[in-house]
KEKE-3310 file (N, C-alpha, C; in steps of 0.2 Angstrom, whole numbers, plus 5000, padded with zeros to 4 digits):
npx = (5550:5541:5546:5537:5520:5509:5497:5487:5474:5461:5462:5460:5446:5435:5421:5422:5433:5427:5417:5424:5432:5420:5416:5427:5427:5414:5416:5414:5404:5391:5379:5376:5366:5368:5376:5368:5359:5366:5370:5357:5354:5367:5372:5369:5373:5387:5389:5384:5392:5407:5405:5401:5415:5423:5415:5420:5411:5410:5408:5417:5410:5401:5410:5408:5409:5416:5420:5431:5439:5446:5462:5466:5459:5451:5448:5437:5435:5421:5417:5403:5396:5398:5409:5420:5421:5426:5437:5443:5445:5453:5464:5469:5471:5479:5489:5494:5502:5513:5515:5516:5528:5538:5540:5551:5560:5557:5545:5529:5514:5497:5500:5501:5507:5514:5513:5509:5517:5527:5534:5539:5546:5556:5562:5567:5577:5586:5590:5597:5608:5613:5617:5629:5637:5638:5636:5632:5618:5604:5587:5574:5560:5545:5533:5523:5514:5498:5498:5492:5484:5494:5498:5503:5494:5496:5508:5511:5503:5509:5521:5518:5515:5528:5528:5517:5513:5502:5489:5476:5475:5481:5474:5462:5468:5470:5457:5452:5462:5459:5445:5430:5435:5436:5442:5448:5458:5472:5478:5481:5476:5460:5458:5453:5441:5442:5455:5466:5473:5483:5489:5501:5506:5518:5533:5541:5554)
npy = (5251:5268:5283:5293:5294:5293:5296:5287:5289:5289:5276:5268:5270:5260:5248:5236:5238:5245:5236:5226:5234:5238:5226:5222:5232:5230:5218:5206:5214:5213:5214:5226:5242:5250:5245:5236:5244:5251:5238:5236:5244:5241:5242:5253:5263:5261:5264:5280:5282:5281:5291:5303:5305:5305:5318:5328:5329:5322:5322:5322:5314:5317:5315:5302:5302:5292:5283:5270:5256:5248:5241:5254:5267:5279:5289:5286:5292:5290:5285:5290:5274:5274:5282:5275:5263:5271:5273:5262:5257:5268:5267:5252:5253:5264:5267:5255:5248:5260:5267:5259:5252:5261:5260:5261:5245:5237:5241:5236:5228:5231:5228:5219:5201:5206:5207:5206:5194:5192:5203:5199:5189:5195:5205:5195:5190:5202:5205:5192:5194:5208:5204:5197:5204:5217:5214:5219:5226:5238:5240:5250:5253:5262:5275:5286:5298:5302:5300:5301:5311:5322:5324:5334:5339:5347:5345:5331:5331:5338:5329:5319:5326:5324:5311:5310:5313:5314:5324:5323:5311:5318:5329:5321:5317:5327:5330:5318:5321:5333:5339:5343:5340:5332:5342:5355:5363:5360:5351:5334:5318:5310:5294:5281:5269:5262:5260:5264:5276:5272:5280:5286:5279:5275:5275:5283:5279)
npz = (4981:4979:4981:4981:4984:4970:4960:4963:4971:4965:4958:4966:4970:4970:4970:4972:4982:4992:4997:5001:5012:5020:5026:5033:5041:5048:5056:5069:5071:5068:5070:5076:5075:5067:5058:5052:5047:5037:5028:5023:5013:5006:4990:4987:4998:4997:4983:4985:4993:4987:4976:4984:4988:4976:4971:4979:4990:5000:5018:5035:5048:5064:5079:5091:5109:5121:5136:5142:5151:5150:5143:5149:5158:5147:5134:5121:5103:5094:5076:5064:5057:5042:5040:5046:5037:5027:5032:5034:5021:5016:5026:5021:5008:5006:5018:5022:5011:5006:5017:5029:5025:5027:5040:5055:5059:5071:5073:5081:5086:5081:5067:5052:5055:5064:5079:5096:5101:5091:5094:5107:5105:5097:5105:5115:5107:5106:5117:5120:5111:5116:5127:5126:5121:5131:5145:5156:5153:5151:5151:5147:5151:5147:5144:5134:5140:5139:5124:5111:5112:5112:5100:5087:5073:5063:5060:5058:5046:5039:5039:5031:5019:5014:5008:5000:4985:4976:4973:4975:4984:4995:4999:5004:5013:5022:5023:5032:5043:5048:5047:5056:5069:5085:5094:5103:5096:5084:5091:5097:5093:5087:5097:5089:5088:5078:5071:5079:5076:5066:5058:5065:5076:5074:5071:5057:5045)
capx = (5544:5543:5549:5532:5514:5507:5492:5484:5467:5455:5461:5456:5439:5431:5414:5424:5437:5424:5412:5431:5432:5413:5416:5432:5421:5408:5418:5413:5399:5385:5372:5373:5359:5371:5380:5361:5356:5371:5370:5349:5356:5372:5374:5366:5376:5393:5389:5383:5399:5411:5403:5403:5421:5423:5414:5422:5405:5410:5412:5416:5403:5402:5413:5403:5414:5414:5425:5434:5442:5452:5467:5465:5455:5455:5440:5436:5431:5419:5413:5396:5399:5400:5417:5425:5422:5431:5443:5446:5447:5459:5471:5470:5474:5486:5493:5498:5505:5515:5517:5519:5535:5543:5541:5556:5559:5556:5538:5525:5507:5491:5503:5502:5511:5521:5509:5513:5523:5533:5536:5542:5552:5561:5567:5571:5582:5590:5593:5603:5613:5617:5621:5635:5643:5636:5634:5626:5614:5599:5580:5570:5551:5540:5526:5522:5507:5493:5503:5488:5482:5500:5501:5501:5490:5498:5516:5508:5501:5519:5526:5513:5516:5534:5526:5512:5513:5494:5486:5469:5474:5483:5467:5459:5472:5471:5450:5453:5465:5456:5438:5425:5439:5433:5446:5448:5465:5475:5484:5478:5473:5456:5458:5447:5442:5442:5462:5467:5476:5489:5493:5505:5508:5525:5540:5546:5562)
capy = (5256:5273:5288:5298:5289:5295:5295:5281:5288:5287:5271:5263:5271:5256:5247:5231:5239:5247:5231:5224:5239:5236:5219:5223:5237:5226:5211:5207:5220:5210:5215:5233:5245:5255:5242:5232:5249:5250:5232:5235:5245:5242:5245:5260:5268:5260:5270:5286:5286:5283:5297:5309:5307:5307:5322:5330:5331:5319:5325:5319:5313:5320:5311:5301:5301:5286:5281:5264:5255:5243:5242:5258:5272:5283:5293:5283:5295:5285:5290:5285:5270:5277:5284:5268:5260:5275:5273:5255:5259:5273:5261:5247:5256:5269:5267:5247:5247:5264:5270:5253:5250:5264:5262:5256:5237:5235:5244:5232:5231:5233:5227:5212:5198:5209:5208:5206:5188:5191:5207:5196:5185:5200:5208:5192:5189:5207:5203:5188:5197:5211:5199:5193:5213:5220:5208:5222:5230:5239:5238:5254:5252:5268:5275:5293:5301:5306:5300:5302:5318:5328:5323:5340:5338:5350:5343:5325:5332:5340:5322:5313:5328:5322:5305:5308:5320:5314:5328:5321:5309:5322:5333:5318:5314:5333:5330:5315:5323:5339:5340:5339:5337:5335:5345:5365:5365:5356:5347:5328:5314:5304:5287:5278:5261:5256:5256:5268:5281:5268:5286:5289:5275:5271:5281:5283:5278)
capz = (4984:4977:4986:4983:4982:4964:4954:4965:4974:4960:4953:4972:4972:4965:4973:4977:4988:4998:4999:5006:5018:5023:5028:5040:5047:5052:5059:5076:5074:5062:5073:5077:5071:5061:5052:5049:5042:5030:5025:5021:5006:5003:4985:4986:5001:4994:4978:4987:4997:4981:4971:4986:4988:4968:4969:4984:4995:5007:5023:5040:5052:5070:5083:5097:5113:5128:5141:5141:5158:5151:5149:5155:5158:5142:5129:5113:5099:5087:5070:5061:5054:5034:5040:5048:5031:5023:5036:5033:5014:5017:5029:5017:5001:5006:5024:5023:5005:5005:5022:5034:5024:5028:5047:5058:5059:5076:5075:5081:5087:5075:5061:5050:5058:5070:5086:5103:5101:5088:5098:5114:5102:5095:5113:5118:5103:5106:5123:5119:5107:5119:5133:5124:5120:5137:5152:5161:5148:5153:5147:5148:5149:5147:5141:5135:5144:5133:5117:5104:5114:5112:5094:5084:5069:5057:5060:5056:5041:5034:5037:5026:5012:5012:5005:4995:4978:4974:4976:4978:4990:5000:5000:5006:5020:5027:5029:5039:5049:5051:5047:5062:5074:5092:5100:5101:5091:5081:5095:5098:5086:5091:5098:5084:5091:5072:5068:5083:5073:5061:5054:5069:5080:5074:5068:5050:5044)
cpx = (5545:5543:5542:5526:5510:5500:5488:5476:5461:5456:5458:5449:5434:5426:5418:5429:5433:5419:5419:5430:5425:5414:5422:5430:5417:5410:5417:5407:5393:5380:5370:5370:5363:5374:5373:5359:5360:5369:5362:5352:5362:5375:5372:5371:5384:5393:5390:5390:5406:5410:5404:5411:5425:5421:5415:5417:5405:5413:5411:5412:5406:5405:5409:5408:5412:5420:5426:5438:5445:5455:5467:5460:5457:5447:5442:5432:5429:5416:5406:5401:5401:5407:5423:5424:5427:5437:5448:5448:5453:5467:5473:5474:5480:5490:5498:5504:5511:5518:5521:5527:5540:5545:5547:5555:5555:5547:5534:5517:5502:5494:5503:5507:5516:5516:5513:5518:5527:5537:5542:5547:5558:5564:5570:5578:5587:5593:5599:5610:5616:5620:5629:5639:5642:5634:5629:5622:5607:5593:5576:5563:5549:5536:5526:5514:5503:5495:5498:5485:5486:5501:5499:5501:5494:5504:5513:5507:5507:5522:5522:5515:5522:5533:5522:5512:5507:5491:5479:5468:5476:5478:5463:5461:5471:5461:5448:5455:5461:5449:5436:5429:5435:5439:5445:5453:5469:5480:5479:5476:5467:5459:5452:5449:5443:5450:5467:5474:5483:5491:5500:5507:5516:5528:5543:5552:5565)
cpy = (5262:5279:5291:5294:5295:5292:5287:5282:5287:5282:5266:5265:5267:5251:5240:5232:5242:5242:5226:5227:5239:5229:5218:5226:5233:5220:5212:5212:5219:5212:5222:5237:5247:5251:5238:5237:5249:5244:5232:5239:5247:5243:5252:5266:5266:5265:5278:5288:5287:5289:5304:5311:5310:5316:5330:5333:5329:5322:5320:5318:5317:5314:5308:5299:5297:5286:5275:5262:5252:5243:5247:5263:5278:5284:5290:5288:5289:5288:5286:5279:5270:5278:5279:5263:5265:5273:5267:5255:5261:5267:5255:5247:5261:5270:5261:5246:5253:5266:5264:5252:5253:5265:5258:5248:5236:5240:5237:5234:5233:5232:5221:5208:5201:5211:5205:5200:5189:5198:5206:5192:5190:5203:5203:5189:5194:5207:5196:5191:5201:5209:5198:5200:5216:5217:5213:5226:5231:5240:5245:5253:5259:5269:5284:5294:5304:5307:5305:5310:5324:5327:5332:5337:5339:5347:5335:5327:5334:5333:5319:5319:5326:5314:5306:5316:5318:5318:5328:5316:5314:5325:5328:5317:5319:5333:5324:5317:5330:5342:5337:5336:5337:5338:5352:5365:5361:5351:5341:5324:5310:5297:5283:5271:5258:5254:5260:5272:5277:5275:5286:5286:5274:5276:5279:5281:5285)
cpz = (4982:4981:4987:4980:4977:4962:4957:4968:4969:4957:4961:4973:4969:4972:4977:4981:4993:5001:5005:5012:5023:5027:5033:5044:5051:5055:5067:5078:5070:5064:5077:5073:5065:5055:5049:5045:5036:5026:5021:5013:5005:4996:4985:4989:4999:4986:4979:4990:4990:4977:4976:4987:4980:4969:4974:4989:4999:5013:5030:5045:5058:5076:5090:5103:5120:5131:5141:5148:5157:5144:5154:5154:5151:5138:5123:5108:5091:5083:5069:5057:5046:5035:5042:5044:5027:5025:5034:5027:5013:5020:5023:5011:5000:5012:5023:5016:5005:5012:5028:5031:5025:5037:5049:5058:5065:5079:5077:5085:5083:5068:5057:5052:5062:5077:5091:5104:5099:5092:5105:5111:5100:5101:5115:5113:5104:5113:5124:5115:5111:5125:5132:5123:5127:5142:5156:5159:5152:5149:5150:5147:5152:5143:5140:5135:5138:5126:5111:5106:5114:5105:5089:5077:5062:5055:5057:5048:5035:5033:5031:5018:5010:5007:5000:4991:4974:4976:4980:4984:4997:5003:5004:5013:5026:5028:5033:5045:5054:5051:5053:5068:5081:5097:5098:5097:5087:5085:5097:5091:5091:5092:5095:5086:5084:5071:5073:5081:5071:5060:5058:5075:5081:5070:5060:5050:5042)
residu = (MET:PRO:LYS:LYS:ILE:LYS:ASN:VAL:PHE:TYR:LYS:SER:LEU:THR:PHE:LYS:LYS:PHE:VAL:GLU:ALA:HIS:ASN:ARG:ALA:ARG:LYS:ASN:LYS:PHE:TYR:LYS:ASN:GLU:VAL:LEU:ASN:PHE:ASP:LEU:ASN:LEU:GLU:SER:ASN:ILE:ILE:ASN:LEU:ILE:ASN:SER:ILE:LYS:ASN:ASN:THR:TYR:ARG:VAL:GLY:LYS:TYR:HIS:SER:PHE:LYS:VAL:TYR:GLU:PRO:LYS:GLU:ARG:ILE:ILE:GLN:SER:LEU:PRO:TYR:ARG:ASP:ARG:VAL:VAL:HIS:GLN:TRP:TYR:VAL:GLU:GLU:PHE:ILE:LYS:PRO:TYR:ILE:LEU:PRO:LYS:PHE:ILE:ASN:THR:SER:PHE:ALA:CYS:LEU:PRO:ASP:LYS:GLY:THR:HIS:PHE:ALA:VAL:THR:SER:ILE:GLN:ASN:MET:MET:ARG:LYS:TYR:ARG:LYS:ILE:PHE:PRO:ASP:TYR:TYR:ILE:LEU:LYS:CYS:ASP:ILE:MET:LYS:TYR:PHE:ASN:SER:ILE:ASP:SER:ILE:ILE:LEU:PHE:ASN:ILE:LEU:LYS:LYS:TYR:ILE:SER:ASP:LYS:ALA:LEU:LEU:ASN:PHE:SER:SER:LYS:ILE:LEU:PHE:GLU:ASN:ARG:PRO:PHE:ASP:ASN:TYR:ILE:GLY:ILE:PRO:ILE:ARG:LYS:LEU:TYR:LYS:SER:ILE:PHE:CYS:LYS:TYR:LEU:PHE:LYS)
# end
């Protein structure tokens, strides 16, 4: 795994990869109007989307905010469907192959083959291991209040800069982070129903 991400952005701007991103984005949403409308002119929509990214005319859409109450009350910021297709492409092409391998091994949830059941099994293994060494060990269960709302986007972007030397990819990452933000300042990351800010839910090595 290279230390820096280089010369990958434009290579990933292909029709096939955006069709795959569209198929992931529309999963369980086949009959929603915005998905159906995108599907009606699929080839044209994808070509226009790719060209807008290539020509640097792509703009992040306006967030739509709404509340959900399960598993707890929180505000979700949802983007137009075309932006969710772009996010699926971005995560699959750049985050998963280049950033995920840098996460600590005990990062779970929203990761391939590392969901809740895998986390439970791993914790049980660690408990058995430490019980042999420390019979009276402790487990701390905690949560960071309003975690996503407290993340500094500038600090996050500076972390990404350590791993990305591809200028086009870095500029596009900046666009996703900073353009049309639903916040008054640089503090906070939108909780997107699509991929729940996979940028920063875990710790880098």
